[in-house]
Every structure is written in structure tokens, then in C-alpha cells.
C-alpha positions as CSV (number, residue, x, y, z in Angstrom):
1,M,1.8,-13.9,22.4
2,D,0.7,-17.5,23.1
3,T,2.1,-20.7,21.8
4,K,-0.4,-20.9,18.6
5,E,0.4,-17.0,17.8
6,Q,4.2,-17.6,17.9
7,S,3.8,-20.8,15.7
8,L,1.9,-18.8,13.3
9,L,4.4,-15.7,13.3
10,N,7.1,-18.3,12.6
11,Y,5.2,-20.0,10.1
12,Y,4.7,-16.7,7.8
13,Y,8.3,-15.5,8.8
14,D,9.8,-18.6,7.4
15,K,7.8,-17.8,4.3
16,F,9.4,-14.6,3.8
17,I,12.9,-16.0,4.3
18,D,12.3,-18.8,1.9
19,N,10.7,-16.4,-0.4
20,T,7.5,-18.1,-0.6
21,I,5.2,-15.4,0.2
22,D,2.1,-14.1,-1.4
23,E,-0.2,-11.7,-1.0
24,K,-2.8,-14.0,0.9
25,D,0.2,-14.7,3.3
26,V,0.8,-10.9,3.7
27,Y,-2.6,-10.5,4.8
28,A,-2.5,-12.7,7.5
29,F,0.8,-11.8,8.6
30,L,0.0,-8.1,8.9
31,L,-2.8,-8.8,11.0
32,L,-1.1,-11.2,13.2
33,I,1.8,-8.6,14.1
34,S,-0.6,-5.8,14.3
35,N,-2.2,-7.3,17.5
36,R,1.5,-6.9,19.0
37,S,2.4,-3.5,17.7
38,K,-0.1,-1.0,18.9
39,E,2.4,1.5,19.5
40,I,3.8,1.3,16.0
41,R,1.7,3.5,13.9
42,C,2.2,2.4,10.4
43,I,1.7,-1.5,11.0
44,N,-1.5,-0.6,13.4
45,Q,-3.1,1.9,10.7
46,L,-2.0,-0.5,7.6
47,A,-3.8,-3.5,9.3
48,D,-6.8,-1.7,10.1
49,F,-7.1,-0.3,6.6
50,V,-6.6,-3.7,5.2
51,A,-9.1,-5.1,7.4
52,Q,-11.8,-2.2,7.5
53,R,-11.3,-1.0,3.9
54,G,-13.5,1.7,2.8
55,Q,-15.0,1.9,6.5
56,H,-11.3,2.9,7.9
57,K,-11.2,6.2,9.7
58,G,-7.8,6.6,10.6
59,F,-4.6,8.2,9.8
60,I,-4.5,6.9,6.2
61,K,-8.1,8.4,5.1
62,D,-7.0,11.6,6.9
63,Y,-3.8,11.6,4.8
64,I,-5.5,11.1,1.5
65,F,-8.3,13.9,2.4
66,E,-5.2,16.2,3.4
67,I,-3.7,15.6,-0.1
68,R,-7.1,16.3,-1.7
69,K,-7.0,19.7,0.0
70,K,-3.9,20.6,-1.4
71,F,-5.2,19.9,-5.0
72,E,-8.1,22.4,-4.3
73,S,-5.9,25.1,-3.2
74,L,-4.0,24.6,-6.3
75,G,-4.6,27.9,-8.4
76,K,-5.5,30.0,-5.0
77,T,-2.1,30.1,-3.5
78,K,1.5,29.8,-5.2
79,T,2.5,27.1,-2.7
80,A,3.7,24.1,-4.6
81,F,3.5,20.8,-2.7
82,R,5.5,17.6,-2.9
83,I,3.2,14.0,-2.3
84,E,5.3,11.8,-0.3
85,D,4.0,7.9,0.7
86,V,1.7,7.8,3.4
87,F,4.4,5.8,5.1
88,S,7.8,5.5,3.9
89,F,9.8,2.4,2.8
90,K,12.3,3.1,6.1
91,E,9.4,3.5,8.4
92,I,7.5,0.0,7.4
93,K,10.9,-1.5,7.6
94,T,11.9,-0.5,11.0
95,G,8.2,-1.4,12.2
96,I,8.0,-4.7,11.0
97,N,11.6,-5.3,12.4
98,K,10.9,-4.2,15.8
99,V,7.9,-6.8,16.2
100,L,10.1,-9.4,14.9
101,A,13.1,-8.5,17.3
102,D,10.7,-8.5,20.2
103,F,10.1,-12.3,19.3
104,Q,14.0,-12.9,18.6
105,L,13.5,-13.1,15.1
106,K,16.2,-11.3,12.8
107,G,15.1,-8.4,10.9
108,L,14.0,-8.6,7.0
109,E,16.0,-7.0,4.3
110,N,14.9,-4.5,1.9
111,E,14.1,-7.1,-0.7
112,K,11.6,-8.8,1.4
113,I,10.2,-5.7,2.8
114,N,9.7,-4.6,-1.1
115,D,7.6,-7.9,-1.3
116,F,5.9,-7.1,1.6
117,V,4.9,-3.9,0.5
118,T,4.2,-4.9,-3.1
119,C,1.8,-7.4,-1.7
120,L,-0.1,-4.8,0.3
121,I,-0.3,-2.4,-2.4
122,S,-2.3,-5.6,-4.1
123,L,-4.5,-6.0,-1.1
124,L,-5.4,-2.3,-0.9
125,Q,-6.4,-2.0,-4.5
126,Q,-10.0,-1.2,-5.3
127,I,-10.7,0.3,-1.8
128,R,-13.6,2.8,-2.2
129,I,-12.9,6.6,-0.8
130,I,-16.1,7.8,0.9
131,D,-17.2,11.0,2.2
132,Q,-20.4,11.6,4.0
133,D,-21.9,8.3,2.7
134,R,-20.8,9.2,-1.1
135,E,-18.3,7.6,-2.9
136,I,-15.8,10.1,-4.2
137,G,-12.8,8.2,-5.3
138,K,-11.0,4.8,-5.3
139,L,-7.5,3.3,-4.7
140,F,-6.1,1.2,-7.7
141,F,-3.1,-0.6,-8.7
142,A,-0.6,0.7,-11.0
143,I,2.9,-0.1,-12.4
144,S,5.8,1.3,-14.1
145,K,9.1,0.2,-15.5
146,K,10.5,1.2,-12.0
147,Q,7.8,0.9,-9.6
148,I,4.6,-0.7,-8.1
149,I,2.4,2.3,-7.0
150,L,-1.1,2.2,-5.1
151,M,-2.7,5.0,-6.8
152,A,-5.7,7.2,-5.5
153,E,-8.2,9.1,-7.7
154,I,-10.4,11.5,-5.9
155,E,-12.8,13.8,-6.8
156,V,-11.6,17.6,-6.3
157,S,-13.7,20.9,-6.3
158,Q,-12.0,23.6,-8.2
159,N,-14.8,26.1,-7.5
160,L,-18.4,25.9,-6.8
161,F,-19.4,24.8,-10.2
162,K,-16.6,22.7,-11.4
163,K,-15.1,19.5,-10.0
164,T,-12.2,17.2,-11.7
165,N,-10.4,14.0,-10.5
166,A,-7.0,14.1,-9.0
167,V,-4.7,11.1,-9.3
168,F,-1.7,10.7,-6.8
169,P,0.2,7.9,-5.4
170,V,-0.3,6.7,-1.8
171,L,2.2,3.9,-1.3
172,T,5.1,2.8,-3.6
173,A,7.5,-0.3,-4.0
174,N,10.3,-1.1,-6.5
175,N,9.3,-3.0,-9.6
176,S,11.8,-6.0,-9.4
177,Y,8.8,-8.2,-10.7
178,I,7.9,-7.7,-14.2
179,D,9.9,-6.0,-17.2
180,L,7.7,-3.4,-18.7
181,K,8.5,-1.2,-21.8
182,K,8.1,2.5,-20.6
183,Q,5.3,4.3,-22.0
184,D,7.1,7.4,-22.2
185,K,10.1,9.4,-21.4
186,Y,8.5,9.9,-17.9
187,D,7.7,6.2,-17.1
188,T,4.0,7.1,-16.9
189,P,2.4,4.1,-14.8
190,Y,0.0,1.7,-16.6
191,L,-3.2,2.4,-14.4
192,F,-5.4,-0.7,-13.5
193,T,-8.7,1.2,-12.6
194,D,-11.3,-1.5,-13.3
195,K,-9.1,-4.7,-13.5
196,V,-8.2,-6.7,-10.0
197,I,-4.4,-7.7,-10.0
198,E,-3.4,-10.7,-7.9
199,I,0.1,-11.2,-6.3
200,T,1.1,-15.0,-6.4
201,N,4.4,-16.8,-5.8
202,Q,5.8,-18.8,-8.4
203,E,9.2,-20.8,-7.7
204,G,10.1,-18.4,-4.9
205,K,9.6,-15.2,-7.1
206,L,6.4,-12.8,-6.6
207,E,4.6,-12.7,-9.9
208,I,2.0,-10.0,-10.8
209,I,-1.3,-11.6,-12.4
210,I,-3.0,-9.2,-14.7
211,P,-6.3,-10.4,-16.3
212,D,-7.0,-10.1,-19.8
């Protein structure tokens, strides 16, 4: 990392420490550290996904299509399956802090990693899911009382003649930003399939901007 890159890294790191980070900062920070983390899969793949969006052909797309296959197998097998985040909170935290440690910077605590993931979820919303040049789904922002969620909606074939859509979480963060009333006892998330959410920073706290 040359002197200019180090200066940029220090700039974004200080924004995390000072609680002034927003989604635009996370975009730049992620691309910056990805240049120095080729061996850290979660950082490398997330940066590629943010930059390439619907053209991404890496692990995250493979993960989404693997979950799709599991939905298509429902009814054909009796095997239940559990959907985990594409990358766990722990894996993302470990990856970021390894890069920071390489440049003698103290690791970020859980609260700041949660801010990072929340902004990342916002950055990844509205990405189209493409299969053989055809759009079969999309990623969108969702929020419940407890969680911020990157949700996938994707076309699933039940048989040769019938198709439906499956909706499932891809990435999650804790919702410590906006106080919402539960929709039901299951805390079913509010889904923003068409609206574009923005994450800004107001007086040292992330603010979720939901358009009218």
C-alpha cells in the first residue's frame, strides 16, 4: 500500500472510530481494503459484488443459486434445510480486522462492524439476479424490529409447468437504528422491493432514509 492508499485507509478508519461513516464511505472503504485482501474470501467477494453487481459471477451468486436449488427440491425430498448468511458476522469482522492489523490499526468492535454490514446491505439492494441473460430475481432491503436484512427474491421451478418466487435472507445485521413496531408475532420484516433505501449519518448515528 503506497502513501496515498495509507492516507485513504486512515481517513475511512477514523470515520468508523468517530461514528461518522455512511454507505458511501463503506463503498470506498471496501474497495480500498479489497486490494489488500485477495486471500480473504468474504472481503474479496463482497467487494466484487458491490462493484460488479448483476455481472458478478463469484461465490455470492453461487450461494444464491444453491439456495434456489434447495427450494426447488422441496416436496421432492423430506430433507429440511437452514439458510445461513452468505458470510457470517464473525467472518466479516475477522476479515476486516485482519486487514487493519496488517497496517497496525486496532480492530473494529461489533457495533462498528454492524454499521459496516448495515451500509453494505444498503449498497447491495436492487441488484438483479441474472440466469442465461434473463432476470430471475432481485436483492432488496428489508427491516424488522430486530434485524436489517438483504433479502433475495428469486424464481423457483416447482415442476415443468409451475413456477413461483422464493424469498430468503442473504445477509443480516442487528437493527439498532430505527424503532419499528412488529408486523406480527414472528417479526416479519418490512420489504422494500421497489423503494431505494439510503443510509446516511446524522450526528454520529446511522440513519435509515426510507423514501415516501
